[in-house]
N, C-alpha and C positions, 0 to 999 in steps of 0.2 A: 433291428435291435432298438434303435431310438424310438421309432414309431410305436413299438410294442410297449415300451416303458411309459410313453405319454398316455396311451390308452389304459394301461393297468393302473396308472396313478389316479384314474378317475373311478376306480373300484370295479372295473369291467374285466371279466375273465377273457383271456386271449388264448387262442390256439394258433400256433405257427404252422403254416402250410408250406411245404416245399414241393414244387412240381418238377419231377425228375425225368430226364431223358438221357440217352448216351452223350448228348452235347453238354450237359451240365449236371453234376452230381451233388448229392446232399451232404457229403462228408463234413465240409467246413460249417455248413449251417447247423448241423446236428451238434457240433461242438459248442457253437455259440448259444444255441437253445439250452443245452445242458448247463452251461455256465450261468444262464439267467434263470434256471429252473422253470423254463417255459415249456408247456406241453407242445409236442412236436409231432407232425404227421407228414409222411412222404407219400405223394401220389404220382404214379407213373403215367405220363401222358404221351408216351412215345408215338403211338399210332396216330392220335389226333394231331399232334404237333408236326409229324412228318407230312401230313396232308397240307398243313399250312405252309411248310417249307417248299413243297412242290409247286404251290400256286398261291403265293401271298397276294391278297387283294391290294395291299398298299405297298408292295414291292420290297426290295431288300435295302439294307444299309450298304456299307462299304464292301461287304463280301456276301455270304449266303445267310445273313442274319435278317429275318423279317420281323424286326423288333415290335412294330406297332401291332401287327397281326398276332405275334406271339403273346404280347401283354394282354391283348383283348381275349385271346383264348384262355389264358390262365385265370383271368378274372371271371370269365364265363363259367369255367369249371368250378371255381370257388363258389359262385352263385348257385350252381346246381347242388352244392353240398350244404347250403345254409340249413335246410330243414333237417337233414340227417345228423348234423352236428349241433342242432338246437342253437344256432347262431343268428344274430340279428342283422349284421352287416359285415362288409369286407373292408380291410384297409391295407395300405402298403407303405413302404418307406421311401417312395418316390419323392424327388424334389424338383420343383418346376425349374427348367433351364439347366439342370445338371447335365443332361445329355441333349445337345442342341437340336438333334433331329427327332428323337423319340420321346423327349420329355419337355418340349416347349408347351406353351399353354394350349395351342390348337391341338397338338397331338394328345395331350392328356384328356382333353374333352372328347376327342374322337375315340380313344380307347374306352373311356367311360360309357360312351353311347353304344359302342359296338359290343360291349361286354354283356349287355342285357340286364345289368344290375339295377337300372332305373333309379339312380340316385343313391343306391346303397353302397357306393364306393367312396371311401374317405382317404385322403392323403394328409395325415396329421402334421407332417413336417412343413407343408406348404399350404395348409388349409386357409390361412388368412389372405393368401394371394388368389384364391379360387372361390367360385360361388359356393355358398353353403350347401353341403350334401344333406340327405335326409336324416342321418344320425344327429346332425347339428340342429336342423329345423324342428325335429321331433323332441329335442331335449335329452336324447340318450347320451350325448357327449356335449360337454361345455366348450363352445367354440373359443371362448376367451382363454382357455387353458391349452389351446393348440398353437402352432407356430406359423410363421410367415417366411420361412427360409426360401431363397431362390438364388439361382446362379450356379456357376461351375465350382466355385470355391467350396471346399469342405471344412474350412476352419470353424464355422459355427457348429457343425456336427461333431468335430473333434473336441471342441470345448465342452459341448454337452455330454459327450461320452466320458470325458474326464470328470465332470461334475457328478455323473451318475456312477462313477467308478467302473465303467466298462472299458477295461484296459486291453482286453484281448478281442479285438474286432478284425474282420478280414480286410484285406486291401481292397480299395474301391475299384480297382482296374481288373480287367480280365474276367475269367470264369466261364464264358460261353465260347465253345470251340467254333461256333458259326461265325464269329468275328475274326477268326484267324485265316489269313490268305491261303496258306498251304492246305489246311484242312478243308476249306471251302472248295478249293480246286479239286480235291479228291472226291468230295461229296457230289459236286456237279458232274464229274465223270461217272460216278456210280449211278446217279439218277438217270443219266442219259443212256446208260447201257443196260439197266435192270429195272423193270417196272415193279418187281416184287422184292422190294428192299425189306430186309428183316434186321433185327437188332444185332445179330452176329456180323452182318456186313458193316454196320455202323461202328461196331467195336473195332473191327479190323482197320478202319480208317485212322485210328489213333496210333497205329503201330508201323514201324519200319519204313522202307522205301517202296513206292508203288509204281508198277509198270503196266501199261496197257499194251498187250501183245497184238490184239486184233479187236474187232468190234465186240466179240463176246468172251474174250479171255483176258484175265489180268493176273498178276502175281504180286505178292507182298513179301519183301525180303527183310528178315529180321536184322536188327542192328546190334543186338547184344543178347546175352543169355536170357534176360527177363523177357524180351520181346520174342525170342525163339520159343520159349515155353508157352507164352500166351498164344502164339500162332498155332502151335501144336494142339493146344486145347480148343481152339476155335474150329479146327478142321472137322468136317463131317464126311460121311462115306462117299459122297460124290465129289469131294475135293481131292487134289493131289498134293502130296508133300514131297519136297526135294531136300536131300541132305548130302553134303560132301562126305566121301568115305575115307580117303587117305590123308586129308589135311583138314584142319579146323575151318569151319565155314558156317554160313547162316542157315537157319531153317527158312524154307521158302514155301509159302502157301499159294497154290494155284487153283483157281476156280473156273468153272464153265468149260469153254471149248477145249477138247482133249485131242485135237488133231496133232499128228506127229510133228509138224513144223512148229506148232506153238510150244509143245513140250521140249523140242530141241532148243528153241530160243530160251526157254525157261532154264534149261540146263546150263547154257552159256552164261546167262546172267548170274546164276547161282555160283558158278566157278569164278566169275569176275569179282565177286565180293568175298571170296574165300582167301585163305592165306597162301594159296598156291601161287607160284611164280609165273608171270606171264610167259606163255610159250610152252610150259610144261603140260603134260597130259595127266589128268586126274579123273577119278570116278565120281559119279553122282548117283545116289540111290533114289529112284522114283517109285513112290507107292501111293495106292489109293485108287478108288473108282475102278476096281478090278485090275489095276496095273501093278506089277511088281517086277522091276528090272533095274539093272545097273548100266549106266551110259558113260562111256569114256569120251572125253572131249579135251581139246587144247584150251588152256586158260586164256581168255581174251582180256583186253583192256576195258575198263568200265566206260571209257568215253564212247565206245561203239554203241552203247545202248541209251545214250542221253535222249535221243529222239523218242524213246518209248516211255520215259519217266513222266509220271503225272505230277 
């Protein structure tokens, strides 16, 4: 938001790009752009981004977040759009040193180089801490009107936001699910078990409790009505859905291996997260992939299945 205001202050038209995947969505950015009356475009990069996640040239951060490769990919795609958008250069709101690993001076230079933008990448908030980019050397942007912010403190940005009357800006933390430990663990398991990952699989990672039953079968157990409904909607004809019959319980989505022992284990886990009392016998309806049956089982304790939880 601040970088866009700096560039617009020089009489330059700005288009805000948001690169969307199941790991980060555009909802909050759209609100910010609308508040600024800033033209806004969302580009889905899921397929290309997933290839980067599977094999990041520069490795991961603390979890499954390949930040340097991710940033380079986004800038590369923005560069590919320059001609179609009748744009001259790309800029971002990055601040040198704000993220110690992915936004230090060396990392910023590496991302710029691997983006293929050949000097057409500008960081207005830290421009005076970095070598001049092409927009500056060509006189498209006045370098003296750019800033030299660096470091992890966000006080200069907050002061600038207040000066520009940008009161509704997003929290600087979070936003990318790949930085979260639990989500990353689930994603790593999915990539190890399935070479043909699709968006539906990634959306399911955001929901419920996940259990790996065997090398090719897993289940997702809904935690509340909202998650139960979403899991129901994510199911396709080759999936199996499990529901308790006589007591309230979760919706359970099962994919892949349909062997009887895997289904039996899924039924037990379904009952363990139901309202049925331990030791009582209850029914579970199993449907999908050509299966339609009701299975009766004794309600077990959840602790029996901790070894299967992802």
